[in-house]
C-alpha positions as CSV (number, residue, x, y, z in Angstrom):
1,M,40.1,10.6,-90.0
2,R,36.4,10.7,-91.3
3,D,37.6,9.7,-94.8
4,R,38.8,6.8,-93.5
5,H,35.7,5.7,-91.4
6,A,33.5,6.6,-94.6
7,R,35.6,3.8,-96.6
8,M,35.6,1.2,-94.1
9,L,31.8,1.5,-94.3
10,D,31.8,1.2,-98.3
11,L,34.1,-1.3,-97.8
12,A,31.7,-3.4,-95.4
13,V,29.4,-3.4,-97.8
14,G,31.4,-4.1,-100.9
15,V,32.9,-7.3,-99.0
16,M,29.5,-8.4,-98.3
17,D,28.4,-8.1,-101.8
18,A,31.3,-9.9,-103.1
19,E,30.8,-13.3,-104.8
20,D,34.1,-13.9,-105.6
21,P,36.4,-15.1,-102.6
22,E,39.7,-13.4,-104.1
23,H,37.6,-9.9,-104.8
24,V,37.5,-10.1,-101.1
25,W,41.1,-10.1,-100.2
26,S,41.2,-7.4,-103.2
27,L,39.1,-4.9,-101.7
28,L,40.7,-5.5,-98.3
29,T,44.6,-4.8,-99.6
30,E,43.6,-1.9,-101.5
31,E,41.7,-0.2,-98.5
32,L,45.0,-1.0,-96.3
33,L,47.2,0.3,-99.2
34,T,45.4,3.7,-99.3
35,A,44.6,4.4,-96.0
36,L,48.0,3.7,-94.8
37,D,50.2,5.1,-97.4
38,A,51.9,1.8,-97.6
39,T,53.0,-0.1,-100.6
40,L,52.8,-3.6,-100.0
41,V,50.3,-6.2,-97.6
42,V,51.6,-9.2,-97.1
43,V,48.2,-11.8,-96.2
44,K,49.1,-14.1,-93.4
45,E,45.7,-16.7,-93.9
46,E,46.9,-19.9,-92.6
47,P,49.5,-21.1,-90.1
48,W,53.2,-20.8,-91.3
49,T,56.5,-22.9,-90.9
50,R,59.6,-22.0,-92.3
51,E,59.2,-24.5,-94.9
52,R,55.7,-24.3,-96.3
53,G,52.0,-22.2,-95.8
54,R,50.8,-19.6,-98.4
55,V,51.9,-16.3,-98.1
56,A,50.5,-13.8,-100.8
57,L,51.5,-10.4,-101.2
58,R,49.7,-7.8,-102.8
59,S,51.0,-4.2,-104.2
60,Y,49.7,-1.5,-106.4
61,G,50.1,-2.5,-110.1
62,T,50.2,-6.3,-109.3
63,E,47.5,-8.7,-109.9
64,P,44.8,-8.9,-106.6
65,Y,46.5,-12.1,-105.6
66,G,50.2,-11.6,-105.7
67,T,53.4,-13.5,-105.6
68,G,53.8,-16.3,-103.3
69,A,56.7,-16.2,-100.7
70,E,57.9,-19.7,-102.2
71,D,58.2,-17.9,-105.5
72,L,60.9,-15.1,-104.5
73,H,63.8,-16.0,-105.6
74,D,65.9,-14.7,-102.4
75,E,66.2,-17.4,-99.7
76,S,67.0,-15.0,-96.8
77,V,63.6,-12.9,-97.8
78,R,61.5,-16.2,-97.7
79,R,63.1,-17.1,-94.4
80,R,62.7,-13.7,-92.9
81,I,58.7,-13.5,-94.0
82,R,58.2,-17.0,-92.6
83,E,59.8,-15.9,-89.3
84,G,57.5,-13.4,-88.8
85,Y,59.9,-11.3,-86.8
86,P,59.0,-9.6,-84.5
87,F,55.3,-10.3,-84.7
88,A,55.4,-14.5,-84.3
89,G,56.7,-14.0,-80.9
90,H,54.7,-10.9,-80.0
91,Y,51.3,-12.0,-81.0
92,G,51.7,-15.8,-80.6
93,G,52.9,-15.9,-77.0
94,G,49.9,-14.3,-75.5
95,G,46.6,-12.7,-76.2
96,D,47.5,-9.5,-77.0
97,R,46.5,-9.1,-80.6
98,A,46.4,-5.3,-80.6
99,P,48.0,-3.9,-84.4
100,Q,51.1,-2.4,-84.0
101,S,54.4,-1.6,-85.9
102,A,57.5,-3.6,-86.0
103,A,59.6,-0.8,-84.6
104,R,57.4,-0.4,-81.4
105,I,57.7,-4.1,-80.7
106,A,61.1,-4.5,-81.3
107,G,62.4,-1.3,-80.6
108,G,63.4,1.6,-83.0
109,R,67.4,0.8,-83.2
110,V,67.0,-3.0,-82.8
111,W,64.4,-3.0,-85.6
112,R,66.4,-0.7,-88.2
113,H,69.4,-3.2,-87.7
114,S,67.6,-6.2,-87.5
115,A,68.3,-8.7,-90.3
116,T,64.4,-8.6,-91.1
117,A,64.5,-4.9,-91.8
118,D,67.6,-5.4,-94.2
119,A,66.1,-8.4,-96.3
120,L,62.7,-6.9,-96.8
121,H,64.2,-3.2,-97.3
122,R,66.3,-5.0,-100.3
123,A,63.4,-6.8,-101.4
124,F,60.5,-4.6,-101.4
125,G,62.2,-1.1,-100.7
126,T,60.0,-1.0,-97.3
127,R,61.2,0.1,-93.9
128,H,58.3,-0.4,-91.5
129,M,55.8,-3.0,-91.1
130,L,52.6,-3.0,-89.2
131,G,50.6,-6.4,-88.0
132,I,47.0,-6.2,-88.1
133,P,46.4,-9.7,-86.6
134,F,42.7,-10.9,-86.6
135,P,41.4,-11.0,-82.9
136,G,41.5,-14.5,-81.2
137,T,43.8,-16.6,-79.0
138,G,46.2,-19.5,-79.5
139,P,49.8,-19.9,-81.0
140,H,48.8,-19.5,-84.3
141,V,48.6,-15.9,-85.6
142,S,46.3,-15.0,-89.2
143,G,46.3,-11.7,-90.3
144,F,47.9,-8.9,-92.5
145,V,51.3,-7.1,-92.4
146,V,51.4,-3.9,-94.0
147,H,54.7,-2.7,-95.6
148,R,55.7,0.9,-96.3
149,P,59.2,3.1,-96.9
150,G,59.6,6.4,-95.0
151,G,58.7,6.8,-91.3
152,D,57.0,4.4,-89.1
153,F,53.4,4.1,-88.5
154,T,51.7,7.0,-86.5
155,V,49.6,6.5,-83.5
156,H,46.4,7.3,-86.1
157,D,47.5,4.7,-88.1
158,V,47.1,2.5,-85.2
159,R,44.1,3.5,-84.1
160,Y,42.6,3.2,-87.8
161,A,44.0,-0.5,-87.9
162,T,42.4,-1.4,-84.3
163,R,39.0,0.1,-85.5
164,A,39.4,-1.9,-88.7
165,Q,40.4,-5.0,-87.1
166,P,37.3,-6.5,-86.3
167,L,35.8,-6.1,-90.0
168,L,39.0,-7.6,-91.4
169,K,38.4,-10.6,-89.4
170,A,34.2,-10.7,-90.2
171,A,35.8,-10.3,-93.9
172,A,38.1,-13.2,-93.7
173,R,35.3,-15.4,-92.5
174,H,33.0,-14.5,-95.4
175,R,36.0,-15.4,-97.8
176,S,36.1,-18.9,-96.2
177,L,32.2,-19.1,-96.6
178,L,32.5,-18.2,-100.3
179,N,35.5,-20.8,-100.8
180,G,33.2,-23.4,-98.9
181,L,30.3,-22.5,-101.1
182,R,32.5,-22.8,-104.3
183,A,33.7,-26.6,-103.1
184,V,30.0,-27.7,-103.0
185,P,29.6,-30.1,-106.2
186,G,27.0,-28.3,-108.2
187,G,28.1,-25.0,-106.9
188,D,27.9,-22.9,-110.3
189,R,24.4,-24.5,-110.9
190,T,23.5,-23.6,-107.3
191,R,24.7,-19.8,-108.0
192,R,22.6,-19.6,-110.9
193,A,19.7,-20.6,-109.5
194,N,20.0,-18.3,-106.6
195,R,20.3,-15.3,-109.0
196,S,17.4,-16.4,-110.7
197,L,15.2,-15.8,-107.5
198,A,13.4,-12.9,-107.0
199,A,15.3,-12.0,-103.8
200,P,18.4,-14.0,-103.9
201,L,19.9,-15.5,-100.7
202,T,23.3,-14.0,-99.4
203,P,26.4,-16.4,-99.1
204,R,25.9,-16.5,-95.4
205,E,22.5,-17.6,-96.0
206,L,22.9,-20.2,-98.6
207,N,25.7,-21.5,-96.2
208,V,22.5,-21.9,-93.2
209,L,20.5,-23.5,-96.2
210,H,23.0,-26.2,-96.7
211,L,23.5,-26.9,-93.0
212,L,20.0,-26.7,-92.7
213,A,19.7,-29.6,-95.1
214,T,21.9,-32.0,-93.2
215,G,19.4,-31.5,-90.1
216,L,21.5,-29.8,-88.1
217,P,20.1,-27.7,-85.2
218,A,20.3,-23.6,-84.6
219,D,22.9,-24.3,-81.7
220,S,25.3,-26.9,-83.9
221,M,25.1,-24.7,-86.9
222,A,26.2,-21.8,-84.8
223,R,29.5,-23.6,-83.5
224,R,30.2,-24.5,-87.4
225,L,29.9,-21.0,-88.3
226,G,31.4,-19.2,-85.5
227,I,28.2,-17.3,-85.1
228,S,25.9,-16.8,-82.7
229,P,22.4,-18.9,-82.2
230,R,20.3,-15.9,-82.4
231,T,22.3,-14.7,-85.9
232,V,21.5,-18.0,-87.3
233,H,17.8,-17.8,-86.1
234,K,17.9,-14.5,-88.2
235,H,19.4,-16.0,-91.1
236,L,16.9,-18.8,-91.1
237,H,14.1,-16.1,-90.6
238,A,15.3,-14.6,-94.0
239,L,15.4,-17.7,-95.6
240,Y,11.7,-18.9,-94.9
241,R,10.8,-15.0,-96.5
242,K,12.8,-15.3,-99.4
243,L,11.8,-19.0,-100.1
244,G,8.0,-18.3,-99.1
245,A,8.6,-21.5,-96.4
246,A,6.3,-22.2,-93.5
247,D,9.2,-24.0,-91.7
248,R,12.2,-25.6,-92.0
249,L,11.0,-28.8,-93.9
250,D,9.1,-26.6,-96.3
251,A,12.2,-24.2,-96.8
252,V,14.5,-27.5,-97.7
253,L,11.9,-28.8,-100.2
254,R,11.3,-25.4,-101.9
255,A,15.1,-24.9,-102.1
256,Q,15.4,-28.2,-103.7
257,D,12.9,-27.5,-106.1
258,A,14.7,-24.1,-106.9
259,G,17.7,-26.4,-107.7
260,L,19.4,-24.4,-104.2
261,L,20.9,-27.9,-102.8
262,A,21.8,-29.7,-105.9
263,G,25.3,-30.2,-103.9
264,A,23.3,-31.4,-100.9
265,G,22.3,-34.6,-103.0
266,G,20.7,-33.6,-106.4
267,P,17.0,-32.6,-107.0
268,R,14.5,-34.4,-104.7
269,E,12.9,-37.6,-106.0
270,P,9.2,-37.8,-106.1
271,G,8.1,-38.1,-102.7
272,A,11.1,-37.9,-100.8
273,R,11.0,-35.7,-98.0
274,P,14.5,-34.5,-96.0
275,S,14.3,-34.4,-92.3
276,P,16.0,-31.4,-91.1
277,G,16.6,-31.2,-87.5
278,R,14.7,-28.6,-85.4
């Protein structure tokens, strides 16, 4: 168990240092495969329907972002994955998002004789699944489904998954943030400019900087990023320190001069002054 917790700390550090959003999923799935003695992880990043929605599969010896369910040739497997039995009904019907195995949710005998268990065993050679949803509420559930052959997941496995749950959600948010930064026009130039700083900004600080340049107040930034206003202020203070700025306006001006805000309107014209909110 100590080894698991030590790896979890290493995982947190690795995720927060990652600049490639796909590398985040690679780190997470490799840890889940190792810690839970599994052979396959299904990543459910977006709401699924029976007809559409990206379902990423990851196993040992495959590319970091594996085959999508739409690429599987067996229609019954695609259908079973999208139906999400028994996790869709269990997690989507209420507020309980505790990690649990399919056999414990459905009942061991019911699960073993289910069409889903049969289809997944034929396709992947696995017999048991552990659902690790992201904490939250609402009908749509995102997270990971871990597959393995042999015996069901143990109480210790479930305990580990429960401890890892908040980290997995935070890592998913970090990945979304990285994708957002990549989508900003001039994102490559911004990353090069950031790496040239004596103390580069973290991806979260870059995200706050872009919101700062739009004039959003701290409360609005917090809502946009899904964090607390206090955390936003911590990021702002880090921005000021790294940019050598005295206040918000000075931070935006210095960031523009450094090439960090090329995606927010390009280099600053002489005499132009942004008007970030207080």
